[in-house]
KEKE-3310 file (N, C-alpha, C; in steps of 0.2 Angstrom, whole numbers, plus 5000, padded with zeros to 4 digits):
npx = (4857:4843:4837:4826:4830:4828:4827:4840:4847:4842:4847:4860:4863:4861:4873:4880:4888:4882:4884:4899:4900:4911:4922:4930:4941:4951:4960:4970:4986:4985:4979:4979:4985:4993:5002:5015:5022:5021:5029:5041:5044:5045:5056:5066:5065:5069:5082:5088:5087:5095:5108:5109:5106:5102)
npy = (5041:5050:5062:5071:5088:5091:5078:5073:5081:5077:5064:5066:5074:5064:5058:5067:5069:5071:5086:5086:5072:5059:5050:5036:5027:5015:5005:4992:4997:5007:5003:5001:4990:4985:4995:4997:4986:4989:5001:4996:4988:4998:5005:4995:4993:5005:5005:4994:4999:5010:5005:4998:4984:4968)
npz = (4867:4871:4883:4893:4899:4913:4918:4916:4924:4936:4937:4937:4949:4958:4960:4968:4983:5000:5011:5020:5020:5019:5008:5006:4997:4994:4984:4977:4974:4982:4994:5011:5017:5007:5005:5011:5005:4992:4992:4995:4984:4974:4978:4977:4963:4958:4964:4956:4944:4944:4946:4935:4934:4929)
capx = (4851:4841:4833:4824:4835:4827:4829:4847:4850:4840:4851:4867:4863:4861:4880:4883:4888:4880:4890:4902:4901:4918:4922:4937:4942:4958:4961:4976:4993:4983:4976:4984:4988:4998:5006:5022:5024:5022:5035:5047:5045:5047:5063:5070:5065:5074:5089:5090:5087:5101:5114:5109:5106:5097)
capy = (5041:5057:5062:5078:5091:5090:5071:5073:5085:5073:5058:5069:5075:5058:5056:5072:5067:5076:5090:5083:5065:5057:5044:5033:5021:5013:4998:4990:4999:5012:5000:5002:4983:4984:5001:4995:4981:4993:5006:4992:4986:5004:5006:4990:4994:5011:5003:4990:5004:5015:5001:4994:4977:4964)
capz = (4871:4872:4889:4895:4903:4920:4920:4916:4930:4942:4937:4938:4956:4962:4962:4972:4990:5005:5014:5026:5019:5017:5004:5006:4993:4993:4981:4973:4978:4987:5000:5017:5018:5001:5004:5013:5000:4986:4993:4995:4977:4970:4980:4974:4956:4957:4965:4951:4938:4945:4946:4929:4936:4925)
cpx = (4849:4836:4831:4830:4834:4828:4836:4850:4848:4845:4858:4868:4863:4868:4884:4882:4885:4886:4892:4903:4908:4918:4929:4937:4949:4959:4968:4982:4991:4981:4982:4988:4994:5003:5013:5025:5026:5028:5041:5049:5047:5054:5068:5070:5070:5081:5092:5091:5093:5107:5114:5110:5101:5095)
cpy = (5049:5057:5070:5081:5090:5083:5070:5076:5081:5067:5061:5071:5069:5056:5061:5070:5073:5080:5086:5075:5063:5050:5042:5027:5020:5006:4998:4993:5004:5010:5000:4995:4982:4990:5000:4991:4985:4998:5002:4990:4992:5005:5001:4991:5000:5009:4999:4995:5008:5011:4997:4986:4974:4958)
cpz = (4872:4878:4890:4900:4911:4923:4920:4922:4936:4942:4939:4946:4961:4964:4966:4980:4995:5008:5020:5025:5016:5014:5004:5002:4991:4991:4978:4977:4983:4994:5005:5018:5013:5001:5006:5008:4994:4986:4992:4988:4973:4972:4977:4966:4955:4959:4959:4945:4938:4944:4940:4930:4932:4928)
residu = (MET:THR:ILE:ASP:VAL:LEU:GLU:PHE:ILE:GLY:LYS:LEU:THR:GLN:HIS:ILE:TYR:ALA:LYS:GLY:PHE:ARG:VAL:VAL:ARG:ARG:TYR:GLY:LEU:TYR:ALA:ARG:VAL:LYS:LYS:LYS:LEU:SER:ILE:GLU:ILE:ILE:LYS:LEU:TYR:ASN:PHE:ILE:LYS:GLN:ARG:ASN:ILE:TYR)
# end
């Protein structure tokens, strides 16, 4: 795809947020609902790994 420089800059600047605008995206394991569950799973995995339990 070949576009003009000014058109490219225009398309690029559309993705810049306004000053002071906060973006919060928490999906998957980072979601607040899943955070406690994911921490418990990681602790259990580390325990099993440390004790060589299969």
